C-alpha angles and dihedrals in degrees: 000000000000109000119191131188111230100231095194090061093052117122130179130199129184118214141163117254106240096217102050106014095236126138115261136177132220123195128182134181144154120270119210136195103207107311093337124097105234107171148339121231132203115197120188114194119202135191103200112175089334092308113122122209136157125215110205132193120191116192114202122195147083115330134196095023100089091245130120101171091107098043117123125179125215119191128210136180118207117189144093120329133186113273098018130094092203129057116266135208119237127187110237139168110300124241099002094152095030096096122217098305110145089228091079090059108183112006107216120216117225092261092048089048094054091054097039116114092222092064087080088057091068104029104095094188104026096266110130093189087060094053104115096029089057095043098054102023094240102139099071093042090048090052092058092040092052095052089070088085117356109160097157127021097170100081122126120258112259099034102129145096111248097175091117135143 
């Protein structure tokens, strides 16, 4: 599978994190496999106390046909984890900050995502925890982005405030 971000569809919005009043960025774009729309992703990048992390939702389903009945949302956190000098991707609950928009379809819990057959569609090397990082190429970009101010790379996965706009 050769997934490609449609750069012409990429949008970026800055916002202030509601729980810590720091500047954050959200980007979204379409993902294609060849000429077929495969998914849409939303990546929210936070700078909590100098610790950089991205929370990503990938919505897989049919696109361009005004239907959402087959949409499913996987979630992923990319950021520092204990015992690793590099950021890591961790499957999390999908669409937690996405509101109730029908575009998200069925928001999969982490447990549902690990068992869902579509996880194999995105996992380029059989690693479910790398699902969204592989699908949208976020992990390498995140590594470069996080080096801007990385004071502590030993935090536990999941330490964040995700109550954002």
